[in-house]
C-alpha positions, 0 to 999 in steps of 0.5 A: 260937784265933780272933784275928780274931773281934772284928773280924769281929763288929764288922763284922757288927754294923756291917752290921746283923747280930745276933750271938749266942753259945752257940746250941745248933744242935739246939735252935733253937726255944728261941731264937726270941725271941732270933733275932727272925725271926718269919716264919722264916729264908730261909737257915740256914748251918752250915759244917763241923759237928763233934761235939766232946764230950771235947775233942780225942778222935776221936768216933765217926761216929755222933755226927756223924750224930746232931748233923746229925739233930738239927740238921735236926729243930731247923731246922723250927721256925725255917725260912721255908716256902721257906727253905734250909739250907746245910751245908758238909762236908769232901770225902767226908764227906757221902756223896751222889753229888756227892762226888768222894772216894768212901767206903763209905756206912758211913764217911760222915756220911750227910747226906741220911738225916740231913736226912730227920729234918726232912723236908728234900730235897737240892736242890743241891750246890756247891763250898765257895768256899775260894779266894775266902774265903781272899782275904777272910781265911778260914782253917779252925781248930779241928781237934780243938779246937786252933789247927790247920787242917782240910782245907776245900779241896774241901769241898761245900755241901749245899743242902736245902729242905723237902719240897713234893711238889705245888709244890716243886723236885725233889731233885738226886738221887732217893732210894730205899728198900727194904722187904719186906712179907709178908702173908696173902692176902685175898679182895680181893688182886690185884697192882693192888690192892696197888699202889693201896693203897701209892700211896694211902698214899704219895701223889704223887711216889713211884714203887713197884716190886713184886717177888714174893719168896716164896710160902708155903701153910699146909696147916693154915689153908689160907692163902697168904702172899706176901712182896714186895720193895718199892722206893720212889723219889722226887725230892720226898720224903726218908723217914727209917727211922722215917717209912717204918716208920710209913707201912708200918704205915698200909699194913698197916691199909689192906690189912686194910680192903680185904681185900687181906691181913693183914700178918704181924708 
């Protein structure tokens, strides 16, 4: 399937590169000694990742997302503090605003949400240099694990880096998330108090918008419940769903301590 592999490996070794085989892209930490880069990699490149369990069976898109999620998590242990991760995907796969081939979000690999697992933000998106690489002898192979090409023309390289709210470079695109927060109003409640509590927990680099969604008064307990639609937007954070849920849990504790309200489960 890879007739030019031997000569390519020889050329890499001649240039001083270390070539390893059988590396699990979701378990980088297990290869730290083999990598021999104790300060971390400046760049990790993953060109056209693909989950290929079951031979040439067409796998569910969730499998590809899981591969990317575990890959980004794994990179944390071997990436230098200001290192970058470059992931090349076929046209339309990534699901970012940079894709010229637009698909429904559910039909993409959702590369940016996957990167949230490793607390990585999307710094930039550039074209995969297919024409230039072709002149050097590059051609894609491995479609359904066969000696067949796939469409790498028009592919995009997604460049990620670690979150760094204070000093880091902002993301190429702002990320936004929404949640509903419902709580029994306390004596210390005010809209400003709620906003301050959220901002204190989320820290710098996150814009928060609150919209009152619903009000309910319980005559039996003489308590009032408020439900807010909360939108978080950031250029320096990329929150995974679990991480945002954990943050909301911390917010609930803070609201209780400040007597702003008791979050309803």
